[in-house]
C-alpha positions as a Python dict, from the first residue, in 0.01 Angstrom:
ca = {
    (1, 'M'): (0, 0, 0),
    (2, 'R'): (-287, -103, 222),
    (3, 'R'): (-108, -431, 299),
    (4, 'S'): (208, -242, 406),
    (5, 'L'): (12, -21, 642),
    (6, 'L'): (-153, -325, 792),
    (7, 'L'): (184, -490, 854),
    (8, 'L'): (315, -171, 1014),
    (9, 'A'): (14, -155, 1241),
    (10, 'L'): (74, -511, 1350),
    (11, 'V'): (438, -434, 1429),
    (12, 'L'): (338, -138, 1642),
    (13, 'A'): (52, -314, 1815),
    (14, 'P'): (80, -337, 2198),
    (15, 'G'): (87, -716, 2187),
    (16, 'C'): (388, -714, 1955),
    (17, 'S'): (559, -458, 2178),
    (18, 'R'): (509, -673, 2485),
    (19, 'D'): (633, -982, 2310),
    (20, 'G'): (940, -797, 2188),
    (21, 'A'): (1006, -654, 2533),
    (22, 'T'): (971, -998, 2689),
    (23, 'D'): (1220, -1141, 2441),
    (24, 'H'): (1469, -862, 2516),
    (25, 'L'): (1429, -920, 2889),
    (26, 'Q'): (1504, -1288, 2846),
    (27, 'R'): (1809, -1215, 2631),
    (28, 'A'): (1928, -966, 2894),
    (29, 'R'): (1903, -1231, 3165),
    (30, 'D'): (2088, -1477, 2945),
    (31, 'S'): (2363, -1221, 2890),
    (32, 'I'): (2404, -1169, 3264),
    (33, 'Y'): (2428, -1543, 3318),
    (34, 'E'): (2696, -1559, 3048),
    (35, 'K'): (2890, -1273, 3212),
    (36, 'R'): (2820, -1023, 2934),
    (37, 'P'): (2680, -727, 3130),
    (38, 'D'): (2725, -470, 2853),
    (39, 'E'): (2511, -679, 2619),
    (40, 'A'): (2254, -717, 2894),
    (41, 'L'): (2228, -338, 2918),
    (42, 'V'): (2165, -317, 2543),
    (43, 'E'): (1883, -570, 2571),
    (44, 'Y'): (1724, -387, 2867),
    (45, 'R'): (1731, -63, 2668),
    (46, 'K'): (1569, -237, 2370),
    (47, 'A'): (1299, -371, 2600),
    (48, 'L'): (1228, -19, 2724),
    (49, 'D'): (1218, 114, 2369),
    (50, 'A'): (969, -156, 2273),
    (51, 'L'): (743, -49, 2562),
    (52, 'R'): (758, 321, 2487),
    (53, 'L'): (418, 337, 2313),
    (54, 'D'): (258, 52, 2506),
    (55, 'D'): (-16, 171, 2745),
    (56, 'S'): (-145, -172, 2839),
    (57, 'P'): (-168, -280, 3206),
    (58, 'Q'): (121, -520, 3153),
    (59, 'A'): (359, -251, 3023),
    (60, 'P'): (448, -95, 3364),
    (61, 'V'): (530, -441, 3498),
    (62, 'L'): (774, -509, 3218),
    (63, 'K'): (916, -157, 3236),
    (64, 'A'): (987, -198, 3609),
    (65, 'R'): (1165, -526, 3543),
    (66, 'A'): (1375, -374, 3267),
    (67, 'L'): (1475, -72, 3475),
    (68, 'K'): (1552, -284, 3781),
    (69, 'G'): (1756, -523, 3570),
    (70, 'A'): (1958, -240, 3416),
    (71, 'A'): (2019, -74, 3752),
    (72, 'D'): (2133, -403, 3905),
    (73, 'V'): (2374, -459, 3617),
    (74, 'Y'): (2528, -116, 3669),
    (75, 'W'): (2565, -179, 4041),
    (76, 'L'): (2625, -551, 4087),
    (77, 'E'): (2808, -635, 3764),
    (78, 'L'): (2985, -316, 3658),
    (79, 'R'): (3012, -131, 3993),
    (80, 'K'): (2911, 193, 3824),
    (81, 'V'): (2748, 357, 4123),
    (82, 'K'): (2647, 687, 3962),
    (83, 'E'): (2471, 515, 3672),
    (84, 'A'): (2305, 265, 3906),
    (85, 'V'): (2169, 542, 4128),
    (86, 'S'): (2032, 726, 3825),
    (87, 'V'): (1843, 420, 3696),
    (88, 'Y'): (1714, 323, 4041),
    (89, 'K'): (1574, 675, 4077),
    (90, 'E'): (1419, 653, 3730),
    (91, 'L'): (1248, 328, 3827),
    (92, 'I'): (1111, 476, 4150),
    (93, 'T'): (977, 778, 3961),
    (94, 'Q'): (816, 586, 3674),
    (95, 'C'): (687, 279, 3862),
    (96, 'P'): (660, 392, 4227),
    (97, 'E'): (424, 116, 4343),
    (98, 'S'): (601, -177, 4182),
    (99, 'P'): (780, -443, 4389),
    (100, 'E'): (1097, -352, 4198),
    (101, 'A'): (1069, 8, 4315),
    (102, 'Q'): (1038, -107, 4675),
    (103, 'E'): (1353, -316, 4645),
    (104, 'S'): (1528, -29, 4470),
    (105, 'R'): (1455, 212, 4755),
    (106, 'V'): (1644, -13, 4997),
    (107, 'V'): (1941, -56, 4763),
    (108, 'L'): (1943, 314, 4678),
    (109, 'A'): (1947, 407, 5046),
    (110, 'E'): (2262, 202, 5098),
    (111, 'L'): (2431, 352, 4793),
    (112, 'L'): (2347, 705, 4905),
    (113, 'R'): (2478, 639, 5255),
    (114, 'V'): (2801, 461, 5164),
    (115, 'H'): (2907, 612, 4832),
    (116, 'F'): (2756, 960, 4843),
    (117, 'R'): (2777, 1027, 5218),
    (118, 'D'): (2411, 1128, 5207),
    (119, 'P'): (2243, 984, 5519),
    (120, 'R'): (1944, 1213, 5485),
    (121, 'G'): (1884, 1094, 5131),
    (122, 'A'): (1906, 738, 5263),
    (123, 'I'): (1655, 817, 5536),
    (124, 'D'): (1412, 953, 5275),
    (125, 'Q'): (1433, 633, 5071),
    (126, 'L'): (1393, 405, 5374),
    (127, 'T'): (1103, 611, 5506),
    (128, 'A'): (929, 579, 5168),
    (129, 'A'): (988, 204, 5179),
    (130, 'L'): (852, 179, 5534),
    (131, 'A'): (535, 362, 5432),
    (132, 'R'): (445, 56, 5224),
    (133, 'N'): (470, -184, 5521),
    (134, 'P'): (743, -413, 5387),
    (135, 'P'): (807, -752, 5548),
    (136, 'Q'): (1153, -633, 5661),
    (137, 'G'): (1004, -326, 5831),
    (138, 'A'): (1187, -376, 6164),
    (139, 'E'): (1525, -395, 5994),
    (140, 'L'): (1460, -85, 5783),
    (141, 'H'): (1336, 105, 6087),
    (142, 'Y'): (1653, 12, 6272),
    (143, 'Q'): (1859, 142, 5980),
    (144, 'V'): (1671, 472, 5998),
    (145, 'A'): (1744, 500, 6371),
    (146, 'K'): (2115, 429, 6309),
    (147, 'L'): (2129, 695, 6040),
    (148, 'Y'): (1992, 955, 6282),
    (149, 'F'): (2260, 848, 6531),
    (150, 'E'): (2520, 893, 6256),
    (151, 'L'): (2383, 1245, 6199),
    (152, 'Q'): (2415, 1309, 6575),
    (153, 'D'): (2041, 1373, 6587),
    (154, 'Y'): (2017, 1174, 6908),
    (155, 'S'): (1670, 1296, 6995),
    (156, 'Q'): (1525, 1159, 6671),
    (157, 'C'): (1731, 842, 6710),
    (158, 'V'): (1563, 783, 7048),
    (159, 'L'): (1218, 838, 6895),
    (160, 'E'): (1282, 599, 6606),
    (161, 'S'): (1426, 333, 6838),
    (162, 'R'): (1124, 354, 7065),
    (163, 'K'): (889, 326, 6766),
    (164, 'L'): (1065, 9, 6658),
    (165, 'V'): (1033, -146, 7004),
    (166, 'E'): (662, -61, 7014),
    (167, 'R'): (570, -158, 6656),
    (168, 'F'): (787, -468, 6621),
    (169, 'A'): (785, -608, 6974),
    (170, 'T'): (868, -962, 6860),
    (171, 'S'): (1137, -864, 6611),
    (172, 'A'): (1496, -979, 6634),
    (173, 'F'): (1596, -612, 6619),
    (174, 'V'): (1438, -510, 6951),
    (175, 'D'): (1754, -569, 7155),
    (176, 'D'): (1955, -371, 6896),
    (177, 'A'): (1701, -89, 6918),
    (178, 'L'): (1714, -80, 7298),
    (179, 'F'): (2094, -66, 7294),
    (180, 'L'): (2092, 211, 7032),
    (181, 'Q'): (1830, 402, 7227),
    (182, 'A'): (2039, 385, 7544),
    (183, 'Q'): (2349, 501, 7358),
    (184, 'A'): (2162, 795, 7207),
    (185, 'L'): (2029, 896, 7549),
    (186, 'H'): (2380, 873, 7691),
    (187, 'M'): (2506, 1099, 7412),
    (188, 'R'): (2229, 1348, 7484),
    (189, 'S'): (2360, 1374, 7840),
    (190, 'V'): (2691, 1509, 7710),
    (191, 'Q'): (2578, 1688, 7393),
    (192, 'G'): (2597, 2066, 7414),
    (193, 'T'): (2558, 2212, 7761),
    (194, 'P'): (2265, 2027, 7922),
    (195, 'S'): (2147, 2129, 8265),
    (196, 'T'): (2227, 1911, 8563),
    (197, 'A'): (1865, 1797, 8572),
    (198, 'D'): (1875, 1699, 8205),
    (199, 'V'): (2201, 1510, 8251),
    (200, 'Q'): (2049, 1310, 8535),
    (201, 'R'): (1730, 1246, 8339),
    (202, 'F'): (1910, 1126, 8025),
    (203, 'R'): (2138, 901, 8231),
    (204, 'Q'): (1840, 753, 8412),
    (205, 'E'): (1652, 688, 8088),
    (206, 'A'): (1962, 532, 7934),
    (207, 'S'): (2002, 307, 8239),
    (208, 'L'): (1639, 198, 8206),
    (209, 'A'): (1691, 109, 7839),
    (210, 'Y'): (2000, -99, 7924),
    (211, 'A'): (1808, -264, 8208),
    (212, 'A'): (1520, -350, 7972),
    (213, 'L'): (1765, -512, 7732),
    (214, 'L'): (1927, -715, 8009),
    (215, 'T'): (1590, -823, 8149),
    (216, 'R'): (1430, -920, 7819),
    (217, 'F'): (1737, -1040, 7628),
    (218, 'G'): (1979, -1173, 7886),
    (219, 'D'): (2125, -1416, 7635),
    (220, 'S'): (2175, -1152, 7364),
    (221, 'E'): (2530, -1090, 7244),
    (222, 'L'): (2464, -727, 7334),
    (223, 'A'): (2398, -810, 7701),
    (224, 'P'): (2762, -782, 7824),
    (225, 'H'): (2802, -459, 7627),
    (226, 'A'): (2484, -323, 7785),
    (227, 'M'): (2613, -417, 8132),
    (228, 'F'): (2944, -245, 8065),
    (229, 'E'): (2777, 73, 7935),
    (230, 'A'): (2537, 78, 8229),
    (231, 'G'): (2840, 61, 8457),
    (232, 'K'): (2989, 363, 8281),
    (233, 'L'): (2673, 557, 8360),
    (234, 'K'): (2710, 467, 8727),
    (235, 'A'): (3076, 570, 8726),
    (236, 'E'): (2992, 905, 8567),
    (237, 'A'): (2738, 960, 8842),
    (238, 'G'): (3007, 893, 9104),
    (239, 'E'): (2869, 550, 9202),
    (240, 'N'): (3200, 367, 9159),
    (241, 'E'): (3113, 69, 9377),
    (242, 'K'): (2797, 0, 9176),
    (243, 'A'): (2992, 46, 8853),
    (244, 'I'): (3249, -212, 8966),
    (245, 'E'): (2972, -460, 9044),
    (246, 'M'): (2831, -422, 8694),
    (247, 'W'): (3172, -449, 8529),
    (248, 'V'): (3257, -763, 8722),
    (249, 'Q'): (2931, -910, 8593),
    (250, 'A'): (3009, -798, 8237),
    (251, 'L'): (3357, -947, 8261),
    (252, 'K'): (3211, -1299, 8252),
    (253, 'S'): (3116, -1277, 7885),
    (254, 'H'): (3245, -947, 7745),
    (255, 'P'): (3449, -994, 7424),
    (256, 'D'): (3709, -740, 7540),
    (257, 'P'): (3792, -836, 7901),
    (258, 'A'): (4106, -620, 7907),
    (259, 'M'): (3896, -307, 7855),
    (260, 'V'): (3657, -409, 8133),
    (261, 'Q'): (3944, -489, 8371),
    (262, 'D'): (4100, -150, 8298),
    (263, 'A'): (3772, 23, 8384),
    (264, 'I'): (3749, -174, 8709),
    (265, 'A'): (4106, -82, 8803),
    (266, 'R'): (4046, 288, 8741),
    (267, 'A'): (3726, 283, 8946),
    (268, 'R'): (3908, 113, 9234),
    (269, 'R'): (4179, 378, 9225),
    (270, 'R'): (3912, 646, 9245),
    (271, 'L'): (3756, 469, 9542),
    (272, 'A'): (4093, 432, 9714),
    (273, 'A'): (4162, 802, 9672),
    (274, 'T'): (3838, 893, 9846),
    (275, 'T'): (3836, 647, 10139),
    (276, 'P'): (3848, 791, 10494),
    (277, 'E'): (4184, 621, 10556),
    (278, 'N'): (4350, 799, 10268),
    (279, 'I'): (4186, 1127, 10352),
    (280, 'G'): (4310, 1089, 10712),
    (281, 'S'): (4663, 1011, 10599),
    (282, 'R'): (4672, 1329, 10396),
    (283, 'V'): (4550, 1530, 10697),
    (284, 'S'): (4816, 1365, 10918),
    (285, 'A'): (5085, 1456, 10671),
    (286, 'F'): (4983, 1818, 10688),
    (287, 'A'): (4971, 1799, 11068),
    (288, 'K'): (5344, 1705, 11082),
    (289, 'V'): (5446, 2038, 10929),
    (290, 'P'): (5562, 2267, 11212),
    (291, 'A'): (5323, 2550, 11273),
    (292, 'R'): (5466, 2893, 11186),
    (293, 'P'): (5446, 3152, 11466),
    (294, 'A'): (5202, 3430, 11407),
    (295, 'R'): (5357, 3730, 11239),
    (296, 'T'): (5372, 4066, 11416),
    (297, 'S'): (5234, 4378, 11259),
    (298, 'V'): (5585, 4483, 11146),
    (299, 'E'): (5652, 4147, 10981),
    (300, 'A'): (5314, 4162, 10814),
    (301, 'V'): (5415, 4472, 10619),
    (302, 'G'): (5760, 4339, 10528),
    (303, 'G'): (5981, 4416, 10830),
    (304, 'S'): (6237, 4169, 10963),
    (305, 'A'): (6206, 3972, 11286),
    (306, 'A'): (6482, 4189, 11446),
    (307, 'E'): (6293, 4505, 11359),
    (308, 'A'): (5984, 4354, 11506),
    (309, 'A'): (6175, 4277, 11831),
    (310, 'R'): (6302, 4637, 11860),
    (311, 'D'): (5952, 4760, 11793),
    (312, 'H'): (5823, 4531, 12065),
    (313, 'D'): (6087, 4666, 12309),
}
């Protein structure tokens, strides 16, 4: 009897649990390699069961690996989004400081945005990831800014874009952030019923953001787009000649030259319609219409010209 209890104690010992969990994790990985995802899920669950009573420092590490592995199988192998989201959330709750949890927050954000149409949930996950200063911080911050743009929260989008430019000044995402910032400012100028002063201010700030992009990143693929959008701001402000100059510059490298040429043509038509020559021709046309004699008092109240003549006599 005593020998049986001793054997049972050895089976339940933390070291045995860890060894069993490690074996299950390896078998799970082998199953994935052999394209047997359902068997891999069984092995991950067995690994978690083996760790249930293990309170050693190594147990959370193995648990995070098992949960991350199971979630990845649901998402990457089986495309079961609902199950994947559930396990990713379980991992984040149980092992919040693990590297696996950090990776899961990023994946979970994308799943929430794309498959559940939940941009705010995605923002929460990315913000939690950013709080831990990940190496891809600039990229995640840019994703947050884009999500606020998607939500039409243009004010917050501008703030997040500016933070990125300040915090990650040497990042490859700075030109993207400047372009997004300018777009959000442009949208603020037409969102709701802004005052004339606000419209002018937002347009000016948007122009400055585009100008910063063009000055700092002249060779960026966004440069011709920034030039075109800056021209639109000028056209909206009635500065058609300046807009045409910018669009001609953008035309050199813009991927959609037909769109740029169309904008130039429309701006030229607006300019032609407001030139002194055209205004004068319209005045001349009116001048050729014979002037009507002034009506008498009788005609003014509806009488005929003959009645007016008799009245005059």
